[in-house]
C-alpha positions, 0 to 999 in steps of 0.5 A: 132807902128813900123811895118815891112812889109816884110814876112819871114814866107811864107809857113813855115817849112813844106809847104803843097803839091801843089797837082799838077794835076795827082799827078805831082811831079813838075810844070816846067813853061817856060816864054818867055819875049817879050820886043822887041819894048817896050824898051827905045828908042827915037822912043818910046818917051823915053829920052835915049836908052836902056842899059839893057840885051843885048850883049853890055858889059857895055852898057850905055844909050845914052841920046838924041840919038838913039843907032843903035847897041842896037836897032839891038840887040833887033830887032834880038829877034823879027826877029829870036829869037822869031821864034826859041823859037816858033819852039822849044816849039810848037815842044815839045808840051809845052805851055808857058806864054808870058810876053808881053810888050803891046807896043811891042806886038802892033808892032808885029802882026805876033808874037802875032798871032803865040802866040795865035795859039800855045795856049800860055798865053799872060800875061802883062809885062807892057806898056813899058819895062822901069824902074818904080822905080822913077815914081809917083804912079799916073804915074805908075797907068796911065801906068798900065791902058794903058797897060791893055787897049792896051793889050786887043786891040792888043791881043783880050782879057785882060791879066789875069797875070801881071809881070812888072819886073822893078818895083817900091815899089808900083807896086804889090799893084797897080796891086793887087788893080786893081782887074784885075789879076788872079795872079801877078808874081813880086816876087822872094820869093818862090818855090810855089804860095801863097796868099798876102793880099792887103787891103781887097783883097786876091791876088794870087802871082806866084813867078818868077825867076832871077836865072833860067833865061837866063838874066844871059847871059847878067849880070856880073857873069852870064852864059858864055856858054850854058853848064852852063845854062843847068847845072843850070836848070838841077840841079834846076830841080833835087833838086825840083823833089826830094822834090816832090818825098817826098810829097812836090811838088814845082814849077820851073820857067824858064825865057827866052828872045827872043834876049838872049836864042834865039841865036843859040849858046844858044838855044841848052842848052834850048833844052837839058833841055826840052829833059831832063825833058821829061825823067821823070814821073810826070812833069807838064809843064803848063802855069802860068794861069793854075797854077793860076787856080789850086791854086784858085781851090785847095788852095783857100785863108784860112779864115783869122786868127788873125793878131797881127801885124795889130791890134790896141793896145787895141785889141792886149792887149785884145787878148794877155794880158793874155798869161802870167798869169795876166801880160798884161804889157808884151803884152803892151810892145810887141806891141811897137816892130817891128812886121810884118807878121813873128809875125802873128803865134804862134811862132812869137808872142811868140818870141815877148812876150817872149822878153819882159818877158826876158828883164824885171827886176827880180822884174817884172819877179817875179811878173809874177811867183807869179801871177801863181796859186798853182797846185791843190791849193785853187784857183782851188778848189774854181774855181777861176783860169783863164780859161786857168789855169783851162783847163791846170790843167784839162788836166793833171787830177789835177781837179780829185785828190784823197784825198791823192793826194790832200794832197800831192800837198798841202804839196808840194805847201806849202814847195816850196813857203816857200823855194823859194818865188813863186809857183811851175810852170810847163807846165802841158800839157807836163806831166801827173799827175805822171810826175808832182809829180816827177818833183815837188819832184825833183825840190823842192830841187834846190837852189832858183836861179836855180828854178827861172830860171827854173820857168821862162822857164816854164812860157814861155813854158806855154805861147807858148802852150796857143798861139798854142791853140789860133792860 
């Protein structure tokens, strides 16, 4: 069994309206990352100095040495940058979410007090601001547990949100399984929150951003000036605000760092953006915990429908073996494909089943065609159709024919099978009785290869309609 875990389906082509409070067209959420004092540093027990997200171009870790310049740049974020951001957001009346590294918070009691007095949410940014990609599950779990403990001790309450940032492949699952968090933000995959199933738990995910993020001041091909940052934020807002005006309200995240946008030459760009969005109606500027509370209340997890990609073979074949008439071998083969969340929908599963039908031999596909009953034929009269075929034929009124109509169908059935060697097949749910008769009379004159191709396409259409009913 080959299963692919990444989810390319998401909210789908027509996401539901977020229904933000007071009919807001967009939720703009600001995050202040507080990492200063939690970065890699010999003073913190690390083997090397920090080399990520600073003003030092091409910085490299100094193994076994303290990096005075790097430490000084991080110190700026705590000493000056934080307070500049604090003045901006408190002055604008916008509460923010702080991603607080627990060990950094422990070294910043004055800043923590200011965050709390301002009503800011302090979510967990992990124990230390280090890379977890090479950590064992056990070691990462231990750091997560200690992050929660230390955060609770320093802040006075446990974190309700989680964002690690420098994750391993295990981070999200560990955070979800802990049951400690109202939301997790270690994804960048959507413009709306969504529910992720982790084991038996439905975990709320509130995606974060790496594009509307001042970190790009410190990365190659990033922002070189505040004007570029402002223009990008403004254009993102304009696009999402327009979608919200069309009934598809979205969320915009803005990621900030005290040592980056907290510099005088950059803070003005952020201020211009804050002033810009204040000129629009229907803009909600919540903390992430407020978004989580709204989503829990207004968009709770839906009852779990069928998840074909998670079924065992017998259950899968039992559920979907009849989608293609009397041809369970199609489901048996589809089960072996690389199935994943994208196949847990009518469209996705239909694609998998249809692939197996299309790749089958002509003889096998002919077997599927001949498994279909005649329209309004003897099997229907004897009530020996499958439940699906019975319902489908009834939907077009083929179970209530006049004697003359029945005679006409019987004659057409006989002529068609005699000429082509398989029954006339049409997705009756797409037609009424008169339309079916017109198609029957027109198609009977086709050559057999054309009809074989047409009948196969109709078999796929019937399968799609059946799956839509099932889902």
